[in-house]
C-alpha positions as CSV (number, residue, x, y, z in Angstrom):
1,M,-2.4,3.5,-0.4
2,S,-0.9,0.3,1.1
3,S,1.5,-1.8,-0.9
4,R,0.6,-4.9,1.3
5,A,-2.4,-5.6,-0.9
6,H,-0.5,-5.1,-4.2
7,P,2.6,-6.6,-5.8
8,T,5.8,-4.9,-4.9
9,T,8.7,-4.6,-7.3
10,P,11.7,-6.9,-6.5
11,D,13.7,-3.9,-5.3
12,G,10.8,-2.7,-3.0
13,R,10.7,0.8,-4.6
14,Y,7.2,0.5,-6.0
15,F,4.0,-1.3,-5.7
16,V,1.7,-1.9,-8.7
17,V,-2.0,-1.0,-9.1
18,A,-3.7,-1.6,-12.4
19,G,-0.3,-1.8,-14.1
20,R,0.9,1.5,-12.8
21,L,3.9,1.9,-10.5
22,W,3.4,3.8,-7.2
23,R,6.4,4.7,-5.0
24,S,6.6,2.8,-1.8
25,T,7.2,4.3,1.6
26,N,10.9,4.6,2.5
27,P,11.7,1.4,4.4
28,A,14.4,3.3,6.4
29,I,11.8,5.3,8.3
30,P,11.5,4.0,11.8
31,E,8.2,2.3,12.5
32,E,6.9,4.8,15.1
33,R,7.7,7.7,12.8
34,R,6.0,5.9,9.8
35,H,2.9,5.2,11.9
36,H,2.7,8.9,12.9
37,L,3.1,10.1,9.3
38,V,0.5,7.7,8.0
39,A,-1.9,8.9,10.7
40,E,-1.2,12.5,9.6
41,L,-1.8,11.5,6.0
42,M,-5.2,10.0,6.9
43,Q,-6.2,13.1,8.8
44,A,-5.2,15.2,5.8
45,R,-7.3,13.1,3.5
46,R,-10.3,13.5,5.8
47,A,-9.6,17.3,5.8
48,V,-9.8,17.2,1.9
49,K,-13.1,15.5,2.2
50,D,-14.4,18.1,4.6
51,A,-13.0,20.9,2.5
52,K,-14.9,19.6,-0.5
53,R,-18.0,20.0,1.5
54,G,-17.1,23.6,2.2
55,S,-16.1,23.2,5.8
56,A,-12.3,23.7,5.5
57,D,-9.5,25.1,3.3
58,L,-9.0,22.7,0.4
59,R,-5.6,24.1,-0.6
60,L,-4.3,23.7,3.0
61,A,-5.6,20.1,3.2
62,R,-3.9,19.1,0.0
63,E,-0.7,20.7,1.2
64,R,-0.9,18.5,4.3
65,I,-1.3,15.4,2.1
66,D,1.7,16.4,0.0
67,A,3.9,17.1,3.1
68,A,3.0,13.7,4.6
69,K,3.7,11.9,1.3
70,V,7.0,13.7,0.9
71,A,8.0,12.8,4.5
72,L,7.1,9.1,3.8
73,G,9.3,9.1,0.7
74,E,6.3,8.5,-1.6
75,R,6.8,11.9,-3.3
76,G,9.7,14.4,-3.6
77,P,13.3,13.2,-3.7
78,V,13.8,9.5,-4.1
79,W,14.9,7.6,-1.0
80,W,17.3,5.3,-2.9
81,D,20.8,6.4,-3.7
82,D,21.9,4.4,-6.7
83,G,21.0,7.0,-9.3
84,A,17.9,5.1,-10.6
85,P,15.2,7.5,-11.9
86,D,11.9,8.0,-10.3
87,L,9.3,6.0,-12.2
88,N,6.3,6.9,-9.9
89,R,3.0,6.8,-11.8
90,H,4.6,5.3,-14.9
91,M,2.9,2.2,-16.5
92,A,5.1,-0.7,-15.5
93,K,5.1,-2.1,-19.0
94,N,7.0,1.0,-20.2
95,T,9.8,0.8,-17.6
96,P,12.7,-1.5,-16.7
97,Y,10.1,-3.5,-14.6
98,A,8.2,-4.5,-17.8
99,E,9.4,-8.2,-17.8
100,W,8.6,-8.5,-14.1
101,A,5.2,-6.9,-14.5
102,G,4.4,-9.1,-17.5
103,A,5.2,-12.2,-15.5
104,L,2.8,-11.0,-12.8
105,K,0.1,-10.5,-15.4
106,K,0.7,-13.9,-16.8
107,C,0.5,-15.5,-13.3
108,A,-2.8,-13.7,-12.7
109,T,-4.4,-15.0,-15.8
110,E,-3.3,-18.6,-15.1
111,D,-5.0,-18.7,-11.7
């Protein structure tokens, strides 16, 4: 999932979809490496689709997705080092980002 189409928290750690925080890709990953990992992620997602049709190993395909997402920094150990907890998949309104997220929602309703 691309964060370009969704609001990103001020610290760049998460993007928001339907009020939920999703961890962003580690910005320290070199562009060429990130591009390779995203391509692997997309291939793995296609493999899951194929596996659901019975033409591949679903467990293996899902493991490939997980490995790509960990390598991108979207899962696994956090890529920041200030001790802040991982809030991946939390509702923004229940996190320290609540005020920021509320302002986003307010702006969206004013448009």
